[in-house]
C-alpha positions in Angstrom: 125.7 130.6 146.5 122.6 132.9 147.1 119.9 134.2 149.9 117.1 136.1 149.7 114.0 137.1 152.2 110.6 137.6 150.5 107.5 138.2 151.4 105.5 136.1 154.6 109.1 135.7 155.9 109.9 133.1 153.2 113.3 132.7 153.0 115.4 130.4 149.7 118.9 129.7 149.5 120.5 128.5 146.4 123.8 126.0 145.7 125.5 126.3 143.0 124.7 122.5 142.4 121.2 123.3 141.2 119.5 122.4 144.9 116.7 125.1 146.8 115.9 125.2 150.6 112.8 127.0 151.3 112.3 128.1 154.6 109.2 129.4 156.5 109.3 130.7 160.4 106.1 129.6 162.0 106.9 131.0 165.3 103.4 130.9 167.1 104.2 126.6 167.0 106.5 124.3 169.1 107.1 121.9 166.4 109.0 122.2 162.9 108.7 119.8 159.6 111.3 119.5 156.7 110.9 117.6 153.6 113.2 116.7 150.7 111.7 116.5 147.5 113.4 114.6 144.6 112.7 114.4 141.3 112.7 110.7 141.4 109.0 109.7 140.7 107.0 107.6 138.2 108.0 109.3 135.3 111.1 108.5 135.6 110.7 104.8 135.8 112.5 102.9 132.8 109.8 101.5 130.7 108.3 97.6 132.1 110.1 99.0 135.8 106.3 100.5 136.7 106.8 100.5 140.8 110.9 101.1 140.7 110.5 104.1 142.3 108.6 102.7 145.3 110.6 100.1 146.1 113.7 102.3 145.7 112.4 105.2 148.3 111.3 102.4 150.4 115.1 100.8 150.3 116.3 104.5 150.8 114.9 104.5 154.3 116.7 101.0 155.4 119.9 102.3 156.5 122.2 105.2 156.0 125.6 106.3 156.8 126.7 104.8 160.1 123.4 103.3 160.6 121.9 99.7 160.1 118.1 99.8 159.0 116.7 99.6 163.1 119.4 102.5 164.1 117.8 104.5 161.8 114.4 104.4 162.7 115.6 104.2 166.2 117.2 107.6 165.8 114.2 109.5 164.5 112.2 108.0 167.2 114.7 109.1 169.8 114.1 113.0 168.3 110.1 112.7 168.0 110.6 112.4 164.4 107.5 111.3 162.3 108.2 110.1 159.4 105.8 110.6 155.8 107.6 109.5 152.4 105.2 109.5 149.1 106.1 108.8 145.1 104.2 111.1 143.0 104.4 111.4 139.1 107.8 113.6 139.1 109.0 113.4 142.0 109.5 111.4 145.6 109.2 112.9 149.2 110.7 112.6 152.6 109.5 114.4 154.9 109.3 114.4 158.4 107.3 116.6 161.4 108.6 116.8 164.8 109.7 119.1 168.0 111.2 122.2 167.4 114.9 120.7 169.2 114.7 117.4 166.7 115.1 119.5 163.5 118.8 119.2 163.0 119.1 116.3 163.8 116.0 115.2 161.8 117.0 116.7 158.8 120.7 115.3 159.0 118.8 111.9 159.3 117.4 112.0 156.4 120.2 114.1 154.3 122.1 110.8 155.0 118.8 108.6 153.8 119.1 110.5 150.4 123.1 110.9 150.0 124.5 107.9 151.6 121.6 105.0 151.7 123.1 101.5 152.3 120.3 99.7 149.8 120.8 96.6 151.2 120.8 93.5 149.2 119.7 90.8 151.7 115.9 93.4 151.9 114.9 93.7 148.4 113.3 90.6 148.9 111.0 92.1 151.9 110.9 95.3 150.2 109.3 93.6 146.7 107.1 91.7 149.5 105.7 95.1 150.6 105.2 96.7 146.9 102.9 93.5 146.2 101.1 94.3 149.3 100.4 97.5 148.1 99.5 96.6 144.9 96.9 93.8 146.1 95.6 96.4 148.6 95.0 99.0 145.9 93.3 96.3 143.5 91.3 95.1 146.5 90.1 98.6 146.7 87.9 99.2 143.7 87.5 103.1 144.2 91.6 103.3 144.4 91.9 101.2 141.6 89.5 103.3 139.2 91.6 106.4 139.8 94.7 104.5 139.3 93.2 103.0 136.0 92.1 106.5 135.3 95.4 107.9 135.7 97.3 105.1 133.5 94.0 105.3 130.9 94.2 109.4 130.7 97.7 109.8 130.8 99.9 107.6 128.1 103.4 106.3 129.7 105.5 107.8 131.2 102.3 110.1 133.0 100.1 107.7 133.5 102.0 105.0 135.6 101.2 104.8 139.6 103.1 104.1 142.2 101.7 100.7 143.0 103.1 99.6 139.5 101.5 96.8 138.2 102.1 92.7 138.5 104.2 92.0 135.4 106.6 95.0 136.4 107.2 94.0 140.3 107.2 90.3 139.3 110.3 91.6 137.1 112.3 94.0 139.6 115.7 93.0 140.5 117.9 94.5 143.2 120.2 96.0 140.8 117.8 98.0 139.3 117.1 100.0 142.7 120.5 101.3 142.4 120.5 101.8 138.8 117.7 104.4 139.5 118.9 105.8 143.0 122.1 106.8 140.9 120.3 108.2 137.6 117.6 110.1 139.8 118.4 110.7 143.1 120.8 113.9 142.0 120.7 117.2 143.7 119.8 119.3 140.5 116.0 120.6 141.1 116.1 118.7 144.7 113.9 121.2 146.9 114.5 121.0 150.8 111.8 122.8 152.4 111.6 123.5 156.3 109.0 124.8 158.3 108.0 125.6 161.9 109.6 126.7 164.9 113.6 126.9 163.7 116.5 129.6 163.2 116.9 130.3 159.7 121.0 131.1 159.7 121.0 127.6 161.6 119.2 126.1 158.5 120.8 127.7 155.8 124.5 126.5 157.6 123.5 122.9 158.6 121.9 123.0 154.6 125.1 123.6 153.2 127.1 121.1 155.0 124.7 118.6 154.5 124.2 119.0 150.6 126.8 121.7 149.7 129.8 119.0 147.7 126.7 117.1 146.0 127.0 116.8 142.7 125.1 115.2 139.4 124.6 115.6 136.4 121.6 118.1 134.9 118.7 116.1 134.2 116.9 115.6 130.5 113.6 117.5 130.5 110.5 115.7 130.2 108.4 115.3 127.3 105.0 116.8 126.9 101.7 115.7 128.7 99.6 113.8 126.3 95.1 113.1 127.1 93.4 110.3 125.7 89.6 110.8 125.9 87.0 107.8 125.8 85.8 104.7 128.6 87.5 102.0 129.8 85.5 99.3 132.1 87.6 97.0 134.4 85.2 93.7 135.8 85.4 93.5 139.2 82.7 91.3 141.0 80.6 93.4 143.4 77.1 95.2 143.7 78.3 98.7 143.2 80.0 100.3 140.3 83.0 103.0 140.5 82.8 106.0 138.3 86.2 108.1 138.0 85.8 111.3 135.5 87.9 113.5 134.3 88.0 116.3 131.8 90.5 119.6 131.1 91.1 122.5 132.9 93.8 125.1 133.5 96.5 123.6 135.5 98.1 124.7 138.4 100.1 128.0 137.7 97.9 128.8 134.8 97.0 132.7 134.5 93.5 131.4 135.0 94.0 128.8 137.4 92.0 130.3 140.2 88.9 131.0 138.0 89.0 126.6 137.4 89.7 126.0 140.5 87.2 127.9 142.3 84.4 126.3 139.7 85.6 123.2 141.1 84.9 124.1 144.5 81.8 125.0 143.7 81.1 121.7 142.2 82.5 120.0 144.9 83.7 121.6 147.9 81.7 121.0 151.3 78.1 120.1 151.6 76.5 122.4 150.1 78.4 121.8 146.3 76.0 121.2 143.7 77.3 117.5 143.0 76.3 116.5 147.2 73.3 118.2 147.2 72.1 117.2 143.8 73.6 113.4 143.0 73.6 112.3 146.9 71.1 114.1 148.3 68.4 114.9 146.3 68.9 111.9 144.3 70.4 109.5 146.3 72.3 107.9 143.7 75.6 107.5 145.4 77.2 107.4 148.6 80.4 108.9 147.6 80.4 111.9 145.3 83.1 114.6 144.7 85.5 116.7 142.4 89.2 117.8 142.5 91.6 119.5 140.4 95.0 117.6 139.5 98.0 119.1 137.2 100.8 117.3 135.8 103.5 120.0 134.9 101.2 122.5 132.6 98.6 120.1 132.1 95.2 119.8 134.3 92.6 117.9 134.6 89.5 117.7 137.3 88.7 114.4 138.8 85.1 113.4 139.4 84.0 110.5 141.4 81.0 108.8 142.2 80.5 105.2 144.2 77.1 103.9 143.4 74.8 100.6 143.1 75.0 98.8 139.6 71.9 99.3 138.4 72.4 103.2 139.2 75.4 103.5 137.8 74.2 105.2 133.9 71.8 107.6 135.9 74.5 108.7 138.4 77.0 109.2 135.2 74.0 111.1 134.0 73.1 113.4 136.5 77.0 114.2 137.1 77.5 114.9 133.7 74.6 117.5 134.0 75.7 119.1 137.2 78.8 120.1 135.6 77.4 121.4 132.7 75.0 123.3 135.1 77.7 125.4 135.8 76.8 127.0 132.1 73.7 128.6 133.5 75.7 130.9 135.9 76.8 130.9 139.9 75.2 132.6 142.2 76.1 135.0 144.8 75.7 133.0 147.5 77.8 129.8 146.2 80.7 132.4 145.6 80.6 133.8 149.5 80.5 129.8 150.8 83.7 129.7 148.6 85.3 132.5 149.7 84.9 131.3 152.9 86.1 128.2 152.2 89.2 129.1 151.1 90.0 131.5 153.9 89.9 129.1 156.5 92.0 126.7 154.6 94.8 129.6 154.7 94.1 129.6 158.3 94.1 125.9 159.1 97.5 125.5 157.3 99.0 128.0 159.4 98.7 125.5 161.9 100.2 122.5 160.7 104.0 122.9 159.4 104.3 119.9 157.9 101.0 120.8 155.4 103.0 124.8 154.9 106.2 122.5 154.3 105.3 120.4 151.4 103.0 123.3 150.0 106.2 125.2 149.7 108.5 122.5 148.4 105.9 121.3 145.7 105.0 125.2 144.5 108.4 126.1 144.2 109.1 122.5 142.0 106.1 123.7 139.3 105.8 127.1 139.6 109.7 128.2 140.5 108.1 130.5 143.2 105.7 130.6 146.3 102.6 132.4 146.0 102.2 134.4 149.2 99.2 133.6 150.9 98.1 137.2 150.9 98.0 136.6 146.7 96.3 133.7 147.2 93.4 135.3 148.9 93.9 138.4 146.8 93.1 135.6 143.4 90.5 134.5 144.9 88.7 137.6 146.2 88.9 138.9 142.7 86.7 135.9 141.6 83.2 137.5 140.9 80.0 135.4 139.6 80.0 136.9 136.1 83.5 135.7 135.6 83.3 132.3 136.5 80.2 132.4 134.2 82.1 133.5 131.8 85.1 131.3 132.5 82.6 128.2 132.1 81.1 129.1 129.2 85.0 129.7 127.2 86.1 126.3 128.5 82.8 124.6 128.8 84.2 120.7 128.9 83.1 118.6 125.4 85.2 115.4 126.0 85.9 113.2 129.1 88.0 110.4 129.9 86.3 107.6 131.7 86.7 104.8 133.9 84.4 102.2 135.5 84.9 99.7 137.8 82.5 97.2 138.4 80.1 94.3 136.9 78.6 96.1 134.1 80.1 98.8 132.1 79.2 102.1 131.9 80.5 104.2 128.9 80.0 108.0 127.9 76.8 108.7 125.9 76.9 109.0 121.8 78.7 112.2 121.1 80.6 112.8 124.2 84.4 111.8 124.4 
């Protein structure tokens, strides 16, 4: 076992089984948060079993140890814990935020759920019905479906899977699949536990060792490299609106030039003075919603853009979005750069007021980067950005190949010569 304290009061403690505990004290708060990040995301699902990761994390919460499903939830309520679960591409997250005095009990309950779940067979059909509801909700929300279909199209299996799965796979799920997936992927190797807020580090470290020190499991295999698909795909949806999701390459999180790429996306989309909002929505009046964001899977980075518009404006909207992206080739103004830096500074300040947000951030950083960049490092990276440097970066990485998904009554395709 090893334990070390690094910059910004971040504590790191490793167990021989491959687990890591991260802790960042935030003593000015009256709350604390904990998160258990397990490498059991959608990319680990067997072929034809999409939606299994989500079904498994739902079953994990339905009783554990000496507690039944209802007793488990009541125990969390007793300490004021608000729980959150999410299923992502590479991992599942089970987290909670609570008054600081409830941290030890909440961490004990989450650890028991992860290590000793009941996985009650009599509740499997209820879980399957819940999966059906989530899938239908996604399909009935065209903007959500647009991004889900973009992920499926742009990133072939296993990375293009979405947490909701698909109709055929949900119908084919069996109770035995849940147990198989749990035993194969809920293991200590690469599992990260993070704690943030007002807590005592020695006490949390001691509890972590007691809860997880004897957990054993085989190291997992390496995942394949990410492959990216370019081109256009349309999905029919009876509506007067058309939803567009567009993607192009950018530096992945952790790449040396990530902050340059992220800054350019910020100039495109962060705030109501951003280029996409100003040009596509305010000046042209083409959309009711438009934005862009960065998305990374392992060592592959993408910019994902969304635009919601009326069907008759869909082709023009796509053309203007592409023109606005390419307008970065004309350079970045000092005013744009200044506003970007102010927004980044504000987000770092806001993060200090949410122990749950910080808890999740440090866990994700560790999983992706193997380290947690201090806030000072992030701010220094942003401060060093220059308009000339961003202009040069865009010209060196000018997007030429795109992935487009449209959802609506009429197909929209990329212009000839763009793929």
